C-alpha positions in Angstrom: -25.8 41.8 24.2 -26.3 44.3 21.4 -27.5 47.7 22.8 -28.4 51.0 21.2 -28.1 54.4 22.8 -30.4 56.9 21.2 -28.6 60.2 21.4 -28.2 63.2 19.2 -24.5 63.7 20.2 -22.0 60.9 20.7 -19.5 63.3 22.3 -21.7 64.1 25.3 -20.4 62.9 28.6 -23.5 60.8 29.3 -23.5 59.1 25.9 -19.7 58.4 26.1 -20.0 56.9 29.6 -22.9 54.6 28.6 -20.9 53.4 25.6 -17.7 52.9 27.6 -19.6 51.1 30.5 -21.4 48.7 28.1 -18.3 47.9 26.1 -16.3 47.3 29.3 -18.8 44.5 30.1 -18.4 42.9 26.7 -21.6 44.3 25.1 -21.8 45.9 21.6 -23.0 49.4 22.0 -24.1 51.5 19.0 -24.8 55.3 19.4 -27.7 56.2 17.0 -28.8 59.7 16.2 -32.6 59.7 17.0 -33.5 62.2 14.3 -31.7 60.1 11.6 -33.9 57.1 12.3 -37.0 56.6 10.2 -39.6 54.0 10.6 -41.0 51.2 8.4 -44.5 50.7 9.9 -46.0 47.5 8.5 -48.4 44.9 9.7 -46.0 42.1 9.9 -42.5 43.4 10.3 -42.0 46.8 11.8 -38.5 48.1 11.5 -36.3 51.1 12.1 -34.1 52.3 9.2 -30.9 54.3 9.7 -28.7 55.8 6.9 -30.5 53.8 4.3 -30.3 50.4 6.1 -32.5 48.4 8.4 -31.1 48.4 11.9 -30.3 45.0 13.4 -32.3 43.7 16.4 -31.1 45.2 19.6 -31.5 43.4 23.0 -32.0 46.8 24.6 -32.3 50.5 23.8 -31.3 53.3 26.1 -33.3 56.4 25.1 -31.5 59.7 25.6 -34.4 61.8 24.2 -33.9 65.6 24.5 -36.9 67.8 25.3 -36.8 69.5 21.9 -37.4 66.2 20.1 -39.8 64.5 22.5 -42.5 63.9 19.9 -40.3 62.3 17.3 -38.0 60.6 19.8 -40.8 58.8 21.6 -42.2 57.7 18.2 -38.8 56.0 17.6 -38.8 54.4 21.0 -42.3 53.2 20.4 -41.2 51.6 17.1 -38.5 49.6 19.0 -41.1 48.5 21.5 -43.2 47.2 18.6 -40.2 45.2 17.5 -40.0 43.5 20.9 -36.9 45.4 22.0 -36.5 46.1 25.7 -36.4 49.9 26.2 -34.9 51.1 29.5 -37.6 53.8 29.6 -40.7 53.2 27.6 -42.2 55.8 25.2 -45.4 56.5 27.3 -43.3 57.0 30.5 -41.0 59.5 28.7 -44.1 61.4 27.4 -45.6 61.5 30.9 -42.5 63.0 32.4 -42.0 65.6 29.7 -45.5 67.0 30.2 -44.9 68.9 33.4 -48.6 69.5 34.0 -49.6 65.9 33.4 -46.7 64.5 35.5 -47.7 66.8 38.5 -51.3 65.7 38.2 -50.3 62.0 38.2 -48.0 62.5 41.2 -50.7 64.5 43.0 -53.2 61.7 42.5 -50.8 59.2 44.1 -50.2 61.6 47.1 -46.6 62.4 46.3 -45.4 65.6 48.0 -45.5 68.6 45.7 -45.2 72.4 45.9 -48.6 74.1 45.7 -49.2 74.6 42.0 -51.6 76.4 39.8 -52.4 76.3 36.1 -54.7 78.6 34.1 -55.2 79.8 30.5 -57.0 83.2 30.7 -55.6 86.5 32.2 -58.8 87.1 34.2 -57.8 84.2 36.4 -54.4 85.6 37.3 -55.1 87.3 40.6 -57.1 84.4 42.0 -54.4 82.0 40.7 -51.7 83.9 42.6 -53.8 84.0 45.7 -54.6 80.3 45.5 -50.9 79.4 45.3 -50.2 81.4 48.4 -49.0 84.7 46.9 -45.5 86.1 46.2 -42.8 85.2 46.2 -43.7 82.5 43.7 -42.1 80.6 40.8 -43.5 80.8 37.2 -42.4 78.1 34.8 -42.8 77.5 31.1 -44.2 73.9 30.7 -41.7 73.3 27.9 -38.7 74.7 29.7 -35.5 72.7 30.5 -32.3 73.2 32.5 -33.8 76.2 34.3 -34.7 78.1 31.1 -38.2 79.6 31.3 -38.2 79.6 35.1 -38.8 83.0 36.8 -39.0 84.1 40.4 -41.6 86.8 41.1 -40.9 88.7 44.4 -44.3 90.5 44.5 -47.8 89.8 43.4 -47.7 92.7 41.0 -44.5 91.4 39.4 -46.2 87.9 39.2 -49.2 89.4 37.5 -47.0 91.1 34.9 -44.9 88.0 34.2 -47.9 85.7 33.9 -49.8 88.1 31.6 -46.7 88.5 29.4 -46.3 84.7 29.1 -50.0 84.3 28.4 -49.8 87.1 25.7 -47.2 84.9 24.0 -49.7 82.0 24.3 -47.2 80.1 26.4 -48.3 77.3 28.7 -47.2 78.0 32.3 -47.3 76.7 35.8 -47.3 78.9 38.9 -45.8 77.3 42.1 -45.2 78.4 45.6 -41.6 79.3 46.4 -40.0 77.0 48.9 -38.0 79.6 50.7 -36.6 77.2 53.3 -34.8 75.2 50.6 -32.3 78.1 50.4 -31.7 77.7 46.7 -30.8 74.1 46.9 -32.4 70.9 45.7 -31.6 67.2 45.8 -31.2 65.1 42.6 -32.0 61.5 43.3 -30.9 59.1 40.5 -33.3 56.2 40.4 -32.5 52.9 38.6 -34.9 49.9 38.6 -36.9 51.2 41.6 -33.9 52.1 43.8 -32.1 55.4 44.5 -28.5 54.5 43.4 -27.0 57.9 43.9 -27.9 61.4 45.2 -26.4 64.8 45.2 -27.3 68.2 46.6 -27.2 71.0 44.1 -26.7 74.5 45.5 -27.5 77.6 43.4 -24.8 80.1 42.8 -24.9 83.4 44.7 -27.8 85.7 43.5 -29.5 82.7 41.7 -32.4 80.7 42.9 -32.1 77.9 40.2 -29.8 75.2 41.3 -29.2 73.6 37.8 -25.6 72.8 37.2 -25.9 74.3 33.7 -26.6 77.6 35.5 -23.5 77.6 37.6 -24.8 75.6 40.6 -22.4 73.2 42.4 -23.0 69.6 43.5 -22.0 67.7 46.6 -22.7 64.2 48.0 -25.8 64.1 50.2 -27.2 61.4 52.5 -31.0 61.0 52.0 -33.5 60.6 54.7 -35.8 57.6 54.5 -38.7 59.9 53.5 -36.7 61.5 50.7 -35.6 58.2 49.3 -39.2 56.8 49.4 -40.5 60.0 47.7 -38.0 59.6 44.8 -38.8 55.9 44.3 -42.5 56.6 44.4 -42.3 59.4 41.9 -40.4 57.2 39.4 -42.9 54.4 39.9 -45.9 56.6 39.4 -44.5 57.9 36.0 -43.4 54.4 35.0 -39.7 55.3 34.6 -37.0 52.7 35.2 -34.1 55.3 35.0 -34.7 58.9 35.9 -33.5 61.8 38.0 -36.0 63.0 40.6 -35.5 66.6 41.8 -36.6 67.2 45.4 -36.8 70.3 47.6 -36.6 70.0 51.4 -39.7 71.9 52.6 -41.1 72.5 56.1 -43.8 69.9 55.1 -41.3 67.3 54.0 -39.8 66.5 50.7 -41.6 67.9 47.6 -40.9 66.8 44.0 -40.1 69.6 41.6 -39.5 67.5 38.4 -38.8 64.0 37.2 -36.2 63.8 34.3 -36.4 60.8 32.0 -32.9 61.5 30.5 -30.8 62.6 33.5 -27.2 63.6 32.9 -24.5 61.4 34.3 -21.6 63.8 34.7 -22.7 65.8 37.7 -24.0 62.8 39.7 -20.9 60.6 38.9 -18.5 63.4 39.8 -20.3 64.3 43.0 -20.9 60.8 44.3 -17.9 59.0 42.7 -20.3 56.2 41.7 -20.3 54.3 38.4 -23.9 55.2 37.6 -23.6 54.2 34.0 -22.5 50.7 35.1 -25.5 50.5 37.4 -27.8 51.2 34.4 -26.2 48.2 32.7 -26.7 46.1 35.8 -30.4 46.8 35.3 -30.3 46.1 31.6 -28.6 42.7 32.1 -31.2 41.7 34.6 -34.2 42.8 32.7 -33.5 42.9 28.9 -35.5 40.1 27.5 -37.5 40.1 24.2 -40.9 41.6 24.5 -40.4 42.6 28.1 -42.3 45.8 28.2 -43.2 45.8 31.9 -41.8 48.6 33.8 -40.0 47.4 37.0 -41.6 48.5 40.2 -44.7 50.0 38.6 -47.0 47.0 39.4 
């Protein structure tokens, strides 16, 4: 098969591993810089052009769309969908997962475990917002933040008020969530492929830090999931319509709660922690499902 990896940087671990895994199976794998694609939108023959030429037909596309280029990246993915190419994650599912508020609302509607969350736009709602979430300590998040950037822990209600009002003064969109103290600065990254959890790791925040992201100095170890944790991750992926994703879960006193669903999860941490060929498992899924005009998301129903 001929497969494209949409990625801004071919030297990234995840991009290199996908190319290596695909070529090891005899596929032709091209790495394409998403922002250098441009679209020929016509009635009869939609196409994607790249460096002055029309791209060939690809049997499958693996989108690695960074948060900063979500709007343009999903437009490129959508163009491939119009051409009948199988996309590992479809444009609408990527958009759902990138909108933190929308994704939480969708998960809530389908009864997926979540931390108590509030959202508001005007400062005169702040005190009631904090009270409704359960009071300090609480976590305040920028909707557009990634890799732990724009996530703040407020230890007191007064500090929370100040932080929220500061963000609102900058016209930033924020979420306010209860702090799951019993998680002890750890979360679980569940890597879902084709409706199954294929690998999982526990990420522990470094000393003095509450964010467990590996980019912020956290460490990762292999973890055995409970049946409830596994089911929660699979359900979250299905609700958002993602075939390949990372589902981040906290272990709370009320069971597993979903913090975030990432449509372009990194491979390095999960492969090193679990010693699993996760890139190869993604190609297993592609080989089973990549058929022209197959735009049904596996497991969504």
